[in-house]
N, C-alpha and C positions, 0 to 999 in steps of 0.2 A: 395613492397611498405611498408607493415607493418614492415618489418625488418628494413628498413631505418628509419622509425619513431622511432622505439624502440632504435636503435643505437643513433639517435640524442637526444632522451630523456635521455639516460644513460650518454652521454657526457655532456649534460647540467647540470644534477644533480651532476655529478662528479666535474664540474667546480665550482658550487655553494658551494659544500662541501669544496673544497680547499680554497676558499676565506673566508668561514665562520671560518676556523680553524686558520687563521692568528692571531697572538697575538701582542698586542701593549705594549711595555715596557716603563715605566716611565723614564724620564730623571732625572738626579740628581737635576736639578732646580725645578722639580715638587715635589720631596721629601722635599726640603727646603721650598717650598711654603706651603706644608701640615703641617709643623712644626709651621708655623706662623699663622695658621688659628685660628678662634674663638673656644673656648672650653667652654661648659656649664657644671657647677657643681651645683647640687641642695643640699640644706641642708637636704632634705628628699625626698624619692620617693613615700612614702605611707603616706596618712593621715588617721588615725584611729579615727573615731568619738567615738569609744567605744559603750557603750549602751546609747542611747539618747531617750528622751521621744518624743511622737508624737507632731508634730508642733514645734520642736526645731529649732534653727538656723542652717541652712545647709551650712553656709559660712566657707571656709578654705583658706589658702594661702600656696603657695610653693615659697620659696625664692631661687634664683639662683645667681651665680656669673659667670661673663665671666673670666675664668682663662686662656684664650688664649691670643694671641698677636694681633688679629684683631677685629674690631667691630662685635658684635654678633647681628644677625637679626632674630627675631622670625617671620617667615612668616605666620604661621598658628598654631592654637591650636585646635585639633579635640577632640570630646568627643564621647562616645559610644551611647549616647542617648540625646534627647532634655531636659531631666530632670537635666542635668549637664551643667551649663552655665559658660564658662570661660571668663576671662578678662585678657589681657596681654599687655605689653608695645609694642607700634608700632614703636617707635624710636629705633635706634641702641643702644646697650649697649656697652659702651667702655670697653677695657681691664681693669680688676681690679674692675669694677663697678658691682653693684648688681641690680636686678630687682625682681618683684613679679608677679606671676600668681595667680589671685584670682579665686576661683571656688565656685559656689553656687549650692549645691544639693537641688533642689526645691521640692522633693517628701518626705520630712520628715513627711507629713501628712498620709503616708501609712506605716502600720506596717510591719516589715520584715527586711531582710538582705539588707545591702547596699554593692554593689560591682560594681564599675564603674571605667573606665579608661579614662585618658586624654593623648593624644599624642601631644607632642611638636615638631613641625617641624621647623628647623632652618638651618642656614648655618654652624653650629658647626661641628668640626672635628669628634666628637663622635656621630654624626647622630641624628636620631629621638629618643626622650626619652619618655618612657611611665610612667606616674604617676598614682597612684591608690588611690581610695577612698574606705574605708570599714567601717563597723560598723553595728549596729542593732538598728532599731527604735522599741520602745515598747510603750504600752499603758501608759497613765499618771498615 
């Protein structure tokens, strides 16, 4: 009985392995569709506050352009913590048009280094983009 169960288990595992290894190749039309997707291009990927004094303005902007051929949709903009608050356009950005992601770093009242990331999630061909904030807050 044990032998039959083991054989059945081996056959089941082997069949799952075979199906897991099948590959799907893209058709030429999929490659052409990929070429016509939205493409997001930023003017900068890092905002350097430099050395700022305590309680300074923590606002900055990242400007981007849709350099693709389809409308660009920013579905979400994630930050590494609650002290970095993003604001982004919710409407589609047409090809050739620009948009701005505004970010407010709210902890300029704390002395020390600034090192935060903002992840832009969109339908762009180049995938998710990580923007960075850096700098140092010093006493007045």
